[in-house]
N, CA, C and O of each residue as an XYZ file, in Angstrom:
752
protein
N     110.441     42.243     79.639
C     109.182     41.532     79.677
C     109.441     40.085     79.253
O     110.100     39.870     78.236
N     108.948     39.084     79.990
C     109.183     37.690     79.626
C     108.553     37.351     78.284
O     107.462     37.825     77.967
N     109.246     36.525     77.491
C     108.790     36.182     76.144
C     107.418     35.494     76.177
O     106.585     35.750     75.307
N     107.173     34.632     77.159
C     105.884     33.946     77.253
C     104.726     34.912     77.403
O     103.661     34.707     76.821
N     104.929     35.966     78.183
C     103.890     36.965     78.386
C     103.572     37.695     77.086
O     102.407     37.933     76.767
N     104.613     38.047     76.340
C     104.410     38.726     75.059
C     103.648     37.823     74.105
O     102.709     38.277     73.450
N     104.029     36.557     74.011
C     103.344     35.628     73.110
C     101.884     35.463     73.494
O     101.018     35.404     72.621
N     101.599     35.386     74.793
C     100.207     35.280     75.233
C      99.418     36.532     74.885
O      98.262     36.443     74.471
N     100.040     37.707     75.052
C      99.364     38.959     74.675
C      99.035     38.966     73.196
O      97.926     39.330     72.804
N      99.994     38.567     72.370
C      99.778     38.570     70.925
C      98.645     37.624     70.562
O      97.752     37.992     69.799
N      98.670     36.412     71.098
C      97.595     35.455     70.797
C      96.247     35.975     71.292
O      95.230     35.830     70.615
N      96.251     36.573     72.461
C      95.015     37.097     73.032
C      94.432     38.208     72.154
O      93.220     38.260     71.947
N      95.274     39.080     71.645
C      94.802     40.210     70.852
C      94.439     39.811     69.428
O      93.539     40.405     68.835
N      95.122     38.816     68.869
C      94.977     38.525     67.438
C      94.158     37.276     67.146
O      94.210     36.764     66.028
N      93.414     36.778     68.105
C      92.599     35.592     67.852
C      91.216     35.957     67.317
O      90.338     35.096     67.246
N      91.015     37.193     66.948
C      89.745     37.650     66.391
C      88.805     38.229     67.437
O      87.733     38.728     67.095
N      89.194     38.169     68.715
C      88.303     38.687     69.764
C      88.361     40.211     69.868
O      87.445     40.822     70.419
N      89.415     40.828     69.353
C      89.482     42.290     69.342
C      88.981     42.739     67.975
O      89.689     42.646     66.972
N      87.749     43.226     67.960
C      87.125     43.621     66.693
C      86.032     44.643     66.973
O      85.784     45.014     68.120
N      85.385     45.089     65.905
C      84.300     46.050     66.058
C      83.084     45.415     66.732
O      82.174     46.128     67.153
N      83.055     44.094     66.839
C      81.971     43.443     67.572
C      82.162     43.607     69.081
O      81.201     43.864     69.807
N      83.400     43.458     69.551
C      83.677     43.555     70.986
C      84.001     44.982     71.423
O      83.832     45.328     72.593
N      84.458     45.794     70.504
C      84.741     47.209     70.753
C      83.860     48.000     69.780
O      84.346     48.524     68.778
N      82.561     48.080     70.084
C      81.621     48.641     69.102
C      81.878     50.111     68.802
O      82.226     50.905     69.676
N      81.694     50.434     67.542
C      81.795     51.819     67.100
C      80.512     52.528     67.522
O      79.414     52.030     67.270
N      80.643     53.665     68.149
C      79.505     54.435     68.652
C      78.864     55.163     67.475
O      79.052     56.368     67.308
N      78.115     54.435     66.669
C      77.596     54.932     65.396
C      76.683     56.155     65.554
O      76.815     57.123     64.805
N      75.776     56.119     66.506
C      74.853     57.246     66.675
C      75.607     58.519     67.059
O      75.245     59.613     66.626
N      76.643     58.376     67.862
C      77.434     59.550     68.241
C      78.263     60.051     67.066
O      78.449     61.256     66.899
N      78.758     59.129     66.258
C      79.548     59.521     65.094
C      78.676     60.258     64.082
O      79.124     61.225     63.465
N      77.441     59.810     63.908
C      76.526     60.483     62.988
C      76.255     61.913     63.449
O      76.199     62.832     62.632
N      76.087     62.098     64.749
C      75.891     63.455     65.282
C      77.143     64.292     65.036
O      77.045     65.463     64.668
N      78.321     63.696     65.237
C      79.571     64.428     65.008
C      79.710     64.855     63.548
O      80.290     65.902     63.261
N      79.180     64.049     62.625
C      79.266     64.362     61.202
C      78.124     65.250     60.711
O      78.066     65.556     59.520
N      77.221     65.671     61.584
C      76.071     66.446     61.132
C      76.481     67.755     60.447
O      75.822     68.185     59.501
N      77.550     68.387     60.909
C      78.033     69.604     60.255
C      78.511     69.332     58.841
O      78.261     70.120     57.929
N      79.200     68.212     58.662
C      79.669     67.829     57.329
C      78.483     67.529     56.422
O      78.484     67.883     55.243
N      77.473     66.874     56.981
C      76.269     66.565     56.200
C      75.637     67.849     55.695
O      75.289     67.949     54.519
N      75.485     68.834     56.575
C      74.890     70.111     56.162
C      75.755     70.833     55.137
O      75.242     71.377     54.159
N      77.069     70.836     55.362
C      77.981     71.520     54.447
C      77.937     70.900     53.057
O      77.734     71.602     52.066
N      78.129     69.578     52.983
C      78.148     68.930     51.672
C      76.770     68.900     51.022
O      76.651     69.050     49.806
N      75.735     68.706     51.828
C      74.377     68.742     51.274
C      74.057     70.083     50.665
O      73.489     70.161     49.576
N      74.421     71.146     51.370
C      74.199     72.500     50.858
C      75.060     72.763     49.622
O      74.615     73.412     48.676
N      76.281     72.260     49.637
C      77.172     72.434     48.481
C      76.602     71.754     47.242
O      76.620     72.320     46.149
N      76.088     70.515     47.424
C      75.495     69.823     46.284
C      74.282     70.586     45.761
O      74.087     70.685     44.549
N      73.471     71.122     46.657
C      72.299     71.891     46.231
C      72.731     73.149     45.473
O      72.115     73.510     44.471
N      73.781     73.812     45.945
C      74.293     74.999     45.278
C      74.789     74.657     43.869
O      74.477     75.353     42.902
N      75.571     73.567     43.772
C      76.073     73.158     42.455
C      74.936     72.745     41.515
O      74.971     73.038     40.320
N      73.938     72.069     42.064
C      72.789     71.684     41.243
C      72.017     72.926     40.784
O      71.502     72.959     39.667
N      71.939     73.933     41.634
C      71.263     75.181     41.251
C      72.000     75.880     40.118
O      71.376     76.411     39.198
N      73.320     75.880     40.184
C      74.112     76.463     39.093
C      73.884     75.686     37.802
O      73.731     76.275     36.731
N      73.863     74.355     37.911
C      73.603     73.530     36.721
C      72.207     73.824     36.162
O      72.033     73.905     34.946
N      71.216     73.983     37.041
C      69.855     74.308     36.615
C      69.821     75.669     35.910
O      69.163     75.817     34.880
N      70.524     76.656     36.459
C      70.564     77.982     35.824
C      71.230     77.895     34.453
O      70.765     78.513     33.495
N      72.314     77.133     34.358
C      72.999     76.954     33.077
C      72.075     76.270     32.069
O      72.021     76.665     30.905
N      71.349     75.247     32.517
C      70.406     74.551     31.638
C      69.317     75.507     31.150
O      68.922     75.447     29.985
N      68.832     76.382     32.020
C      67.821     77.365     31.624
C      68.358     78.298     30.540
O      67.662     78.599     29.571
N      69.590     78.749     30.710
C      70.200     79.640     29.715
C      70.313     78.919     28.379
O      70.009     79.487     27.331
N      70.747     77.676     28.422
C      70.908     76.904     27.180
C      69.556     76.666     26.501
O      69.440     76.817     25.285
N      68.536     76.296     27.278
C      67.208     76.072     26.709
C      66.600     77.362     26.181
O      65.898     77.368     25.169
N      66.879     78.447     26.878
C      66.374     79.749     26.430
C      67.024     80.147     25.108
O      66.347     80.625     24.197
N      68.327     79.951     25.008
C      69.051     80.322     23.789
C      68.686     79.399     22.636
O      68.536     79.855     21.502
N      68.545     78.123     22.909
C      68.307     77.156     21.826
C      66.857     77.124     21.371
O      66.587     77.057     20.172
N      65.915     77.172     22.317
C      64.510     76.958     21.965
C      63.599     78.116     22.358
O      62.397     78.062     22.099
N      64.137     79.147     22.968
C      63.327     80.284     23.385
C      62.461     79.995     24.605
O      61.505     80.723     24.873
N      62.787     78.936     25.345
C      62.009     78.595     26.539
C      62.425     79.479     27.704
O      63.609     79.765     27.885
N      61.445     79.910     28.493
C      61.712     80.712     29.676
C      60.993     80.087     30.860
O      59.878     79.585     30.722
N      61.626     80.116     32.016
C      61.070     79.504     33.219
C      60.700     80.594     34.211
O      61.410     81.589     34.356
N      59.578     80.393     34.891
C      59.133     81.396     35.863
C      59.957     81.292     37.143
O      60.633     80.294     37.392
N      59.883     82.338     37.935
C      60.594     82.374     39.206
C      60.081     81.299     40.151
O      60.854     80.743     40.931
N      58.793     80.999     40.093
C      58.235     79.984     40.993
C      58.820     78.598     40.693
O      59.046     77.815     41.616
N      59.064     78.292     39.427
C      59.691     77.010     39.077
C      61.125     76.983     39.596
O      61.573     75.969     40.132
N      61.843     78.084     39.440
C      63.217     78.159     39.938
C      63.266     77.975     41.456
O      64.119     77.248     41.966
N      62.354     78.632     42.178
C      62.298     78.480     43.622
C      61.930     77.058     44.016
O      62.489     76.510     44.966
N      60.984     76.455     43.283
C      60.581     75.082     43.563
C      61.773     74.133     43.415
O      61.985     73.263     44.260
N      62.544     74.300     42.350
C      63.717     73.448     42.128
C      64.723     73.634     43.262
O      65.261     72.654     43.777
N      64.981     74.874     43.654
C      65.928     75.130     44.732
C      65.431     74.557     46.061
O      66.203     73.947     46.801
N      64.151     74.751     46.363
C      63.579     74.236     47.609
C      63.574     72.706     47.598
O      63.711     72.083     48.651
N      63.422     72.114     46.454
C      63.451     70.648     46.340
C      64.883     70.121     46.444
O      65.113     69.080     47.060
N      65.834     70.818     45.858
C      67.214     70.331     45.839
C      67.894     70.369     47.207
O      68.639     69.451     47.549
N      67.651     71.404     47.979
C      68.358     71.544     49.248
C      68.050     70.392     50.217
O      68.981     69.723     50.666
N      66.792     70.140     50.551
C      66.553     69.029     51.481
C      66.903     67.667     50.876
O      67.357     66.775     51.592
N      66.698     67.501     49.582
C      67.024     66.229     48.940
C      68.515     65.949     49.022
O      68.918     64.826     49.324
N      69.336     66.953     48.759
C      70.778     66.730     48.799
C      71.271     66.512     50.230
O      72.188     65.721     50.452
N      70.681     67.197     51.192
C      71.072     66.992     52.597
C      70.664     65.596     53.054
O      71.436     64.917     53.731
N      69.470     65.166     52.695
C      69.020     63.810     53.057
C      69.887     62.762     52.387
O      70.265     61.777     53.021
N      70.210     62.955     51.112
C      71.058     61.993     50.401
C      72.442     61.893     51.053
O      72.977     60.794     51.201
N      73.016     63.020     51.438
C      74.318     63.018     52.109
C      74.229     62.333     53.467
O      75.133     61.586     53.840
N      73.152     62.576     54.210
C      72.969     61.935     55.518
C      72.829     60.429     55.376
O      73.394     59.678     56.171
N      72.089     59.983     54.384
C      71.927     58.538     54.147
C      73.259     57.909     53.772
O      73.601     56.835     54.266
N      74.010     58.568     52.903
C      75.323     58.054     52.488
C      76.254     57.892     53.698
O      76.883     56.846     53.866
N      76.338     58.929     54.537
C      77.212     58.866     55.710
C      76.706     57.827     56.707
O      77.508     57.118     57.315
N      75.385     57.725     56.883
C      74.843     56.715     57.807
C      75.187     55.306     57.334
O      75.528     54.451     58.152
N      75.104     55.049     56.032
C      75.466     53.730     55.497
C      76.954     53.482     55.681
O      77.365     52.385     56.059
N      77.764     54.505     55.412
C      79.214     54.354     55.583
C      79.564     54.043     57.029
O      80.387     53.167     57.294
N      78.946     54.754     57.967
C      79.217     54.535     59.390
C      78.751     53.149     59.812
O      79.439     52.470     60.575
N      77.603     52.728     59.330
C      77.052     51.412     59.701
C      77.974     50.275     59.276
O      78.020     49.233     59.930
N      78.699     50.471     58.195
C      79.505     49.384     57.624
C      80.988     49.447     57.963
O      81.780     48.725     57.358
N      81.385     50.287     58.914
C      82.788     50.322     59.338
C      83.042     49.130     60.260
O      82.304     48.907     61.220
N      84.089     48.370     59.958
C      84.462     47.223     60.788
C      85.975     47.166     60.904
O      86.700     47.630     60.024
N      86.443     46.583     62.013
C      87.875     46.342     62.166
C      88.075     45.045     62.926
O      87.201     44.603     63.672
N      89.240     44.439     62.726
C      89.566     43.199     63.425
C      91.078     43.072     63.526
O      91.791     43.300     62.549
N      91.570     42.707     64.711
C      92.986     42.423     64.907
C      93.219     40.974     64.490
O      92.665     40.059     65.098
N      94.017     40.765     63.480
C      94.365     39.426     63.007
C      95.824     39.147     63.335
O      96.532     40.067     63.744
N      96.305     37.913     63.174
C      97.668     37.576     63.614
C      98.783     38.470     63.080
O      99.718     38.772     63.821
N      98.718     38.903     61.822
C      99.814     39.698     61.260
C      99.464     41.152     61.011
O     100.357     41.987     60.860
N      98.182     41.467     60.966
C      97.786     42.820     60.607
C      96.425     43.184     61.184
O      95.653     42.330     61.622
N      96.163     44.487     61.166
C      94.862     45.043     61.517
C      94.067     45.156     60.219
O      94.546     45.718     59.234
N      92.869     44.628     60.227
C      92.010     44.696     59.045
C      90.924     45.735     59.294
O      90.210     45.677     60.296
N      90.809     46.680     58.374
C      89.765     47.705     58.421
C      88.913     47.560     57.165
O      89.441     47.460     56.057
N      87.597     47.548     57.342
C      86.689     47.405     56.205
C      85.634     48.494     56.236
O      85.206     48.940     57.300
N      85.231     48.905     55.064
C      84.143     49.856     54.930
C      83.422     49.613     53.619
O      84.045     49.271     52.614
N      82.109     49.790     53.630
C      81.311     49.580     52.423
C      80.267     50.681     52.306
O      79.620     51.051     53.285
N      80.118     51.191     51.109
C      78.971     52.038     50.797
C      78.455     51.564     49.448
O      77.438     50.875     49.375
N      79.140     51.925     48.400
C      78.800     51.420     47.067
C      79.715     50.243     46.752
O      79.259     49.194     46.296
N      80.993     50.423     46.996
C      81.978     49.358     46.847
C      82.530     48.995     48.212
O      82.138     49.565     49.230
N      83.438     48.044     48.216
C      84.060     47.626     49.464
C      85.496     48.101     49.495
O      86.237     47.944     48.525
N      85.882     48.686     50.623
C      87.264     49.096     50.817
C      87.802     48.294     51.990
O      87.199     48.257     53.063
N      88.935     47.660     51.773
C      89.562     46.880     52.831
C      91.022     47.266     52.932
O      91.743     47.286     51.935
N      91.456     47.576     54.160
C      92.851     47.947     54.400
C      93.456     46.937     55.354
O      92.812     46.506     56.310
N      94.693     46.565     55.088
C      95.463     45.722     55.996
C      96.668     46.524     56.445
O      97.486     46.944     55.627
N      96.774     46.735     57.740
C      97.920     47.452     58.280
C      98.738     46.445     59.075
O      98.316     45.984     60.136
N      99.904     46.113     58.555
C     100.777     45.163     59.223
C     101.348     45.812     60.481
O     101.818     46.949     60.442
N     101.307     45.091     61.582
C     101.758     45.644     62.861
C     103.216     46.102     62.789
O     103.585     47.107     63.396
N     104.031     45.372     62.054
C     105.465     45.702     61.994
C     105.739     47.014     61.254
O     106.826     47.577     61.383
N     104.757     47.510     60.474
C     104.970     48.754     59.733
C     104.391     49.984     60.431
O     104.571     51.108     59.962
N     103.707     49.774     61.533
C     103.095     50.903     62.242
C     104.186     51.787     62.846
O     105.084     51.301     63.533
N     104.097     53.075     62.583
C     105.069     54.035     63.110
C     104.496     54.905     64.213
O     105.228     55.349     65.098
N     103.203     55.150     64.171
C     102.611     56.043     65.160
C     101.182     55.613     65.446
O     100.432     55.237     64.545
N     100.823     55.677     66.728
C      99.464     55.374     67.171
C      99.047     56.508     68.088
O      99.774     56.862     69.016
N      97.876     57.081     67.830
C      97.431     58.167     68.694
C      95.929     58.087     68.926
O      95.164     57.671     68.056
N      95.538     58.491     70.104
C      94.131     58.610     70.449
C      93.800     60.088     70.341
O      94.455     60.924     70.965
N      92.780     60.414     69.549
C      92.449     61.830     69.365
C      90.960     62.067     69.585
O      90.119     61.193     69.372
N      90.676     63.285     70.019
C      89.311     63.746     70.200
C      89.215     65.165     69.675
O      89.893     66.067     70.166
N      88.372     65.357     68.679
C      88.085     66.709     68.234
C      87.077     67.341     69.182
O      86.652     66.712     70.151
N      86.701     68.564     68.909
C      85.789     69.279     69.781
C      84.447     68.551     69.904
O      83.952     68.350     71.013
N      83.862     68.159     68.777
C      82.566     67.476     68.812
C      82.696     66.084     69.416
O      81.807     65.629     70.137
N      83.812     65.403     69.118
C      84.021     64.081     69.708
C      84.105     64.183     71.230
O      83.546     63.350     71.942
N      84.789     65.182     71.716
C      84.908     65.365     73.166
C      83.531     65.622     73.783
O      83.215     65.077     74.840
N      82.716     66.447     73.131
C      81.370     66.721     73.642
C      80.504     65.464     73.650
O      79.647     65.299     74.518
N      80.734     64.576     72.676
C      79.939     63.358     72.565
C      80.540     62.182     73.328
O      79.939     61.110     73.390
N      81.715     62.375     73.904
C      82.336     61.323     74.690
C      82.934     60.195     73.875
O      82.973     59.050     74.327
N      83.401     60.508     72.674
C      84.028     59.488     71.830
C      85.437     59.922     71.445
O      85.808     61.087     71.588
N      86.208     58.966     70.958
C      87.574     59.243     70.513
C      87.887     58.316     69.341
O      87.210     57.309     69.136
N      88.915     58.667     68.580
C      89.359     57.840     67.453
C      90.797     57.416     67.689
O      91.580     58.132     68.311
N      91.126     56.245     67.183
C      92.503     55.754     67.245
C      93.091     55.942     65.854
O      92.611     55.356     64.884
N      94.134     56.763     65.760
C      94.818     57.002     64.489
C      96.039     56.114     64.386
O      96.793     55.969     65.348
N      96.234     55.519     63.220
C      97.361     54.615     62.986
C      98.074     55.085     61.734
O      97.444     55.274     60.693
N      99.387     55.276     61.822
C     100.181     55.705     60.674
C     101.290     54.705     60.427
O     101.866     54.145     61.360
N     101.582     54.489     59.135
C     102.771     53.698     58.784
C     103.551     54.428     57.701
O     103.171     55.521     57.282
N     104.643     53.819     57.251
C     105.581     54.481     56.350
C     104.961     54.861     55.016
O     105.221     55.951     54.506
N     104.157     53.994     54.448
C     103.471     54.244     53.182
C     104.410     54.551     52.027
O     104.146     55.457     51.237
N     105.507     53.801     51.920
C     106.405     53.932     50.776
C     106.136     52.800     49.807
O     105.873     51.672     50.223
N     106.201     53.093     48.517
C     106.079     52.039     47.517
C     104.636     51.710     47.208
O     103.728     52.505     47.449
N     104.445     50.507     46.662
C     103.131     50.050     46.240
C     102.885     48.695     46.871
O     103.811     47.898     47.020
N     101.664     48.433     47.237
C     101.341     47.132     47.798
C     100.507     47.238     49.050
O     100.142     48.339     49.463
N     100.196     46.101     49.667
C      99.273     46.090     50.796
C      99.818     46.749     52.051
O      99.040     47.069     52.950
N     101.128     46.964     52.147
C     101.697     47.558     53.351
C     101.833     49.073     53.240
O     102.492     49.687     54.078
N     101.232     49.682     52.239
C     101.399     51.116     52.003
C     100.124     51.895     52.299
O      99.751     52.774     51.522
N      99.463     51.599     53.379
C      98.200     52.249     53.710
C      98.391     53.720     54.018
O      97.621     54.549     53.534
N      99.407     54.072     54.820
C      99.636     55.461     55.184
C      98.972     55.811     56.485
O      99.631     55.831     57.525
N      97.669     56.091     56.461
C      96.915     56.445     57.647
C      95.616     55.687     57.685
O      95.007     55.422     56.648
N      95.192     55.338     58.874
C      93.897     54.698     59.055
C      93.366     55.085     60.426
O      94.122     55.504     61.303
N      92.061     54.940     60.599
C      91.423     55.312     61.856
C      90.450     54.235     62.289
O      89.777     53.613     61.467
N      90.389     54.029     63.583
C      89.302     53.277     64.196
C      88.455     54.353     64.864
O      88.834     54.873     65.913
N      87.322     54.691     64.273
C      86.564     55.853     64.754
C      85.597     55.520     65.883
O      85.268     54.359     66.127
N      85.155     56.567     66.557
C      84.006     56.565     67.462
C      84.024     55.463     68.512
O      83.083     54.679     68.631
N      85.098     55.422     69.257
C      85.192     54.526     70.403
C      84.971     55.341     71.672
O      85.183     56.554     71.681
N      84.552     54.683     72.729
C      84.571     55.387     74.001
C      86.036     55.696     74.286
O      86.919     55.009     73.774
N      86.305     56.706     75.084
C      87.689     57.087     75.360
C      88.452     55.915     75.985
O      89.610     55.675     75.643
N      87.814     55.196     76.888
C      88.448     54.036     77.523
C      88.801     52.959     76.485
O      89.906     52.416     76.501
N      87.858     52.655     75.588
C      88.127     51.657     74.544
C      89.213     52.121     73.584
O      90.050     51.323     73.161
N      89.206     53.403     73.236
C      90.231     53.931     72.326
C      91.622     53.782     72.945
O      92.567     53.373     72.270
N      91.739     54.111     74.209
C      93.037     53.963     74.880
C      93.447     52.496     74.960
O      94.621     52.170     74.785
N      92.504     51.625     75.220
C      92.786     50.190     75.292
C      93.251     49.655     73.931
O      94.221     48.900     73.857
N      92.558     50.048     72.860
C      92.949     49.616     71.508
C      94.333     50.146     71.147
O      95.140     49.422     70.564
N      94.612     51.399     71.487
C      95.929     51.981     71.205
C      97.020     51.214     71.954
O      98.087     50.960     71.395
N      96.766     50.845     73.207
C      97.753     50.084     73.987
C      97.982     48.702     73.370
O      99.117     48.231     73.304
N      96.910     48.058     72.922
C      97.055     46.743     72.266
C      97.868     46.864     70.984
O      98.755     46.052     70.721
N      97.557     47.886     70.190
C      98.311     48.092     68.945
C      99.778     48.366     69.230
O     100.651     47.880     68.512
N     100.053     49.134     70.266
C     101.441     49.424     70.626
C     102.166     48.134     71.020
O     103.310     47.917     70.620
N     101.510     47.287     71.797
C     102.116     45.994     72.164
C     102.390     45.163     70.925
O     103.464     44.574     70.806
N     101.444     45.105     70.003
C     101.637     44.328     68.776
C     102.727     44.933     67.899
O     103.505     44.207     67.280
N     102.783     46.264     67.846
C     103.810     46.943     67.049
C     105.201     46.616     67.586
O     106.099     46.274     66.816
N     105.381     46.717     68.888
C     106.687     46.499     69.503
C     107.118     45.035     69.398
O     108.289     44.743     69.153
N     106.174     44.125     69.583
C     106.523     42.710     69.609
C     106.697     42.086     68.224
O     107.262     40.999     68.112
N     106.225     42.750     67.173
C     106.370     42.176     65.831
C     107.423     42.874     64.997
O     107.531     42.615     63.798
N     108.208     43.762     65.610
C     109.246     44.494     64.852
C     110.360     43.561     64.449
O     111.320     43.987     63.807
């Protein structure tokens, strides 16, 4: 491949035009794909809260002789289940809304925010594997993720290990993977 062509590809990909703005994350589809996780974790939180409530009842009963009726126990359980599922759904929706990525001259920048900000820099020269994957729900929803792996030895900004660009159309995911492969090969 001629050197000029490679340099033009690198400049074209790393001038900031390849980002989550131009390759939008299919957020609504990703939220649907995560609906099973929302139900699982929401139900788990409600179960754990119910155990904590039962433990608190035992402690209050032993310490102060207080007893709670079955209707109060049912009310707490009925209140906890939808509340925990809604809280989990809101958390995941905020996380999905704030996922961003951008191809920069030396590295891929991935950002995410919910309570705090997480930022990963994956240097192109350290990338070892790039794959486009679709799970069962992703395939049904017509989305795919780009997985990126590097060596992850030692400490520092080049030790990310694994990262994902989630919820792309299959065409966009393949295009992003091809761009990353070009950048990986040309910056070695």
